[in-house]
N, C-alpha and C positions, 0 to 999 in steps of 0.2 A: 694847710697851704694846698693850694690849687695844683691838680695833677700837672700841669703844663711847666710850672715851676720846679717842681721835683723830679718830672720825668720828661727832660727835654726829648721833642718827637725825634729828631735827628739822630742824637745820641742813642737814644732805645733802639730806633730802627736799625743802625749800624751793629749795636751789639747782638740783637736778636738775629741778624743776616749771619753774624759771625757763628752763634751757636748752631743755626741751620747748615752752615758751611763746615761745623766741627773744628772751627778755629781754635787754637789754645788759647785758654784764658778767657775765651768769649762768654762761658757759662758764669764765671766768676763775675765778670763785668756785669751781666744783667743782674745776677744775685746783689751785687753792690748798688745797682741804681733802684732796684724795686724794695729792697728791705727797709730803708729810711721812710717809704711811703707806707708800707705797712705798719710800721712802729706809730708813725703819726696818726693814721687811721684808727689804731688801736687805742691811743691815748684819747681822741675826741670820742670815739665810742663808749669807753668806759670811765669818763670821768664821773666822780659822784661817790660821797661816803657810803651810799647805800648798797653799793656793789661789793664793798670789801670782803664779805665773808664767803662770798659765791664765784667771785670771777679771779681774782689774782691780779698780777700788775699787768699793764699794758706790753710791758717787752715779752713778758710770757707767753701773752695771747698771740703777739707777733711771731714769736719764736714758734709756735705750734703751728699756726699758719703758714709760715714761711718753709717749715719742714714737709707741709703738704704739696710744697711746689716742686713738682718732679722734673727732672731734665727733659723728659719727653715730652711734657706739656709745653716747656718752653721752646722746644725744637720746632713746633707748629705756629709759633706766635709770627704775627706779621708786623704788627706795629704797637704802639704805646697802647691805644684804647683795648686791644686783645689781652695784652699784658694785665691791664688794670682789672678786665673781666675775670681773668684766670686768679689773679691775687684776692680779688673781692670774694670769689667762690671758695677760694682756701680758707679766707677769714670767717665766713658762713660755716663752713665744715669744722672748724677749730671751735666756734661757737656751740656748734650742736652738740660735738664730742665734750666739750666741758659742762654744758647742760644736763647731758645725759649722766656723766659721772656725779654731778649734783644730785640727781635724782636716784643715785644709788648710794649717797652719803659720802662720797669721796671729799676729802679736805683739800681745799685750795690756799694759796698764798695770800697774804692781805694787799689790797690795792693800794698804789702810790697815788697821791694827788697829782691829776693832770691839770696843766694850766689851761685848756681848751674848754668851752662849753660844749655839752651834748646837745646834739641835733634834736630839732622836736619836728616832727612832720606827720603829727595826728596819731601817732601810737606811742606809747610808754617807752622810752629808750632809756629808761633808769632801769630796765629788765631785759638787757641785752641777750641775756641767755634765752629767756622766753620769747624775745623777738626771733632768735636764729631758730629754735624749735618751730615756731609758728611759720616762719619761711619754709622750713623743711616740710611742713605738713602742706603748706600751701603749692610747693613744688609738686606733689602728688596730685593735685588737683589742677593746675593750671601754671606749667613752667615759664610761659611767655611772660606773664605779668609777674612771677616770682623773681625772673631776671632782672626787670625794670626795679622792683622793689629792692633787691640785694644791692644793687649799683646805687641806688639813691640812699637808702639807709644805712647801710655798711660801708659802700665806697664812697659816700660823700658826694656823689656826682650831681650836676643839674640836670634837668630835664633836656636842655640843649646839648649836654655832652652825651646823655645817654641815646638821645636820638642820634646824633652824629655816630657814635660807637656801633650802633646797631643798625645803621643805614637807613634810618626812619625819620622822621619829623619829630620836632619838641611836641606839637599836639599829639601824636601817637605816644610818646613816652608819657605826657600828662594823663591823656585817656587810660593807659595800662597801670599807671601808679594809682589813679582814683580807684579801679578795681581791686588793686591790691590792698590799699589803705581802708578801702570799706571791709575787705575780709578780715584784715588783720584788727580793726575796730570791733567786729563782732565778735573775734577769736577773744580778743583781751575783755570784752565786757562780761564774760562769763566769770 
């Protein structure tokens, strides 16, 4: 589902202003707005039987990402796009944490079947933990293109939305995605 449908701009902005002004209940309102979006993104990202042994259920990943969203992060949010950036970054961090646990041999819970198809953007999204680790490595090389790749792959945003969110053009977002995609494809070719 599109972010505008799940996270109405006026409602999100009002709730974020409430958090900034430390209004009672405002933080809960923001949590209640963003959590369904995080769950939906986790379901889209994690669908496919091949993930069962290594990822766990979409709700588990959403919970883990959600726990990474700190009130201090939300207090500085100014609008829906900023909130999506923070939530998407939390999702990537949760995936990286899971990938690291997998590398150490930790056991995760089985994956439930998600109704939505996985995105295909030139990299193997049947391996989301590997994608998250690759994005983490890319962040050390080029944080700018990593943000575009994270928003596109994990956040499910279009290049128009990414450009708007970052105050740039669609062409800029596509060009940065092209760089990130080439880097990721080389990483996955190994």
